[in-house]
C-alpha positions as CSV (number, residue, x, y, z in Angstrom):
1,M,65.7,-25.5,46.8
2,T,69.4,-25.3,47.4
3,W,70.9,-21.9,47.7
4,K,74.5,-21.1,46.7
5,G,76.7,-18.3,47.8
6,R,75.9,-16.1,50.7
7,L,72.6,-17.8,51.5
8,E,73.9,-21.4,51.3
9,G,72.4,-23.4,54.2
10,M,69.9,-20.7,55.1
11,I,66.2,-20.2,54.3
12,G,65.2,-17.9,51.5
13,A,61.7,-17.0,52.7
14,L,59.1,-17.6,55.4
15,W,55.8,-19.3,54.5
16,V,53.2,-17.1,56.3
17,E,49.5,-17.5,57.0
18,I,47.4,-14.4,58.0
19,E,44.0,-14.4,59.8
20,R,41.9,-14.7,56.7
21,G,43.6,-18.0,55.9
22,K,45.6,-16.5,53.0
23,R,49.2,-17.9,52.6
24,F,52.2,-16.3,51.0
25,Y,56.0,-16.0,51.2
26,I,58.0,-13.2,52.9
27,G,61.6,-13.1,51.9
28,S,62.3,-9.4,52.0
29,G,63.5,-7.9,55.3
30,L,65.1,-11.0,56.7
31,A,68.5,-10.5,58.2
32,D,71.2,-13.2,57.9
33,R,70.6,-14.2,61.6
34,E,66.8,-14.8,60.8
35,R,67.7,-16.7,57.7
36,A,70.2,-18.9,59.7
37,S,67.8,-19.4,62.6
38,P,64.3,-18.7,61.4
39,P,61.3,-18.2,63.7
40,A,59.7,-21.4,65.0
41,I,56.6,-22.7,63.2
42,G,53.6,-21.1,64.7
43,S,55.4,-17.9,65.7
44,R,53.7,-14.6,65.2
45,I,55.6,-12.1,63.2
46,A,55.2,-8.4,62.3
47,F,55.6,-7.3,58.7
48,K,54.9,-4.2,56.6
49,R,53.1,-4.3,53.3
50,Q,52.0,-2.0,50.4
51,G,48.3,-2.7,50.3
52,F,46.5,-5.9,49.3
53,S,46.0,-7.8,46.0
54,R,42.6,-8.5,44.7
55,N,42.9,-11.9,46.3
56,G,43.6,-10.5,49.7
57,I,47.4,-11.2,49.7
58,P,49.6,-8.5,51.1
59,C,51.6,-6.7,48.4
60,L,55.4,-6.3,48.7
61,A,55.4,-7.7,52.3
62,S,58.6,-7.3,54.2
63,F,59.6,-9.0,57.5
64,L,60.0,-6.7,60.5
65,R,60.4,-8.9,63.7
66,V,59.0,-11.8,65.7
67,R,56.2,-10.6,67.9
68,E,56.1,-11.4,71.6
69,V,52.8,-13.2,72.5
70,P,51.5,-12.2,75.9
């Protein structure tokens, strides 16, 4: 997808997979610097959510930060 305006040339959302193998997009909470230079594939991130759907997908997920792996 090609974005126009402020997001032109940046990502719109991250494709995320959680431990249970569920996959979903997180677009909320991303600052322009994360959109311009997104976390590398395989990075661990922290996000907040408002519960889970019946299918086990986090509801209203919002990006917080890239997590440091020890």
